[in-house]
N, C-alpha and C positions, 0 to 999 in steps of 0.2 A: 504494500500500500504506500502511496505517496503521502507527503505532508501537506496539510492545508497551508495557505498563505496567511498573512495577517488578516484577521476578520474582526471587525468592530461592530457593535450594535448599540442602539440607543432607543429609548422609549419615553413617552410622556405618560404620566399617570392619569392625567385628565386635562382637557382643554376645551374652552368654550369660545368660539369665534363668531362674532356677529358683524354685520356690515358697519354698524356704528362704532364698534370697538375694534379697530385694526391695530394689532400690536405685533412686534417681532417675537418669534419663538426661537429658542435655541435649546439644544440638548448636548450633554457631555457623553460622547461615545466611550464605551468600555470594551476592552479586548475580549473576544470569545475564545481565544486560544491562549495557551501558555507555552513558554519556551522552557524546555528542560535541557540544561547543560551538564555534560558529563566530563569529569576529570578522572582519568584512570591512571593510577601509578602502580607499576608492577615492580616490586622489590623481590626479585628472585635471583638465584645463583645462575640461572640460564639467561642468555641474551634473548630479548624479545624482538621479533621481526615485525609483528603487527597485532592490532586488536580490532576485532569486528564486534559490532553491537546490534542488538535487536530489542525493541520495546514491544512487549506483548500486552494484551488486554486493553488495547487502545480503542477509544470511541471514535469511529470514523464518520459519525454524523451526529448533528444536534437537532433537537426540536427547537426551531427558532422562536416559537411562541413562549416556551418555558425556559429555554437556555439549558435544558438537561440533555445528557447524552441518550441516544437511542440504543437500548440494549441489543437489538438485532444487528447493530452495526459493528460489533466487536471485530477487531483485526489486529494486525501488527505492522510495524514499520522499521526499516533499517535505520540505524544511527550512523551517519557518516563520521567516522573517527579518524583523526590524523595525528601523527606524532608531532609533539611540540616540546622542545627541550627535553626534560626528563619525564614527561608524562604523555598520555594520549588524550586528546580532547575532541568533543563533538557536541552538537546540539540538535534538537528536533523541536518542531512546533506541533502540538497536539491539542485537541479539544479537551480531552480528559482521559484518565485511566480508570478502568473499573477496579474497585477495591475488592479484597478477598471476601468481605462480608456481602458484596453484591451477588445476587442470585441471577447470573447471566449464563445462558447456555453456551458452551464452548470455551469458557474462561479457563486459562492455564493457571496452574498452581503458583507459578512465579511470574513476574512481569518484566524482568530485565535479564537478558541473556548476553554474556560476553564470551567471545572465543579468542583466546590468546594464542598466537602462533609464535613458536620459538624458532630461533635460527637453526637448531638441530633437526627441524622438521616435525617436532612433536607439537601437539595442541592441548590446550586445557580449556574446558568450558565451565563457566560458573553461572549459576542462576540465582537471582536475588529478588526480594520483594521491596519495592519502594513506594507503592501506592498507599499502603496503610500509614505511611509516615507523612503523607500530604494532608494539609489542613482541609477539612470538609468545605468550609466556606470559600476558600481560595481555589478549590479544585476545578470549578467550572469556568470562571472567568478571571483572567488577569493573574498577575503574580508569576514571576519567573522562579524556577527551581534550580538550584545547584546541587549536583550529586557528586560527592567526592568518594572515590573507591580506591582503597589500597589493597592490592592483592599481594600477599606475602606467602612464603612457604608454609607458615604455621596457621594461616587463616586469612579472612577477609574483613577489613574494617570499612564500614559504610557510614557516611554522614550525609543527611539530606537537609538542606536549608532552603526556606521559602523567602523570596524577596517580594514583598507586596507591591501591587500596582498602585501608584500614587497619581491621583488626578493632578495634572499640571495646568498651567495657563497656555491656551492655544486658541486658535481661531474658532469662533462659534460656527456651528453648522446650521444654516437657516432651514426651517421647515416650511415647505411650500404647500399651498392649498392644492 
């Protein structure tokens, strides 16, 4: 599955427009996707050739009237990961991840899969859960997520941090009749 681009939505809770009372209306759009950035550090005695990633349990569609993910749309997406200095980094845009508590047909047990390829030709695949560590309120719209993963010979350390979406000053978007 491919990634959605940046998608923003805005709504008015109510509005009354009459001919005698003409006024300008504006709305503040909010993002309907979130960016999840991955920083993978492999501290192993073997030389690492590459890291490939996949994000599972991804909502590939949203109900635009509610902003909630459509359960029948579960899918997965590749994470483009590149080497940068002493780590491997990549990011994806997604609507949402289904959590382990969600009853969605076809949902995988884990939602992040990393395959580490070593210079000696061997591979190591690790699967992790990150969805349960995401805040429920930030899961649908806005907020970037940084996922730091340290893969060591004696185990894996995972840290997930959420960066909230902050409304800033920008141009108003006029609402036309």
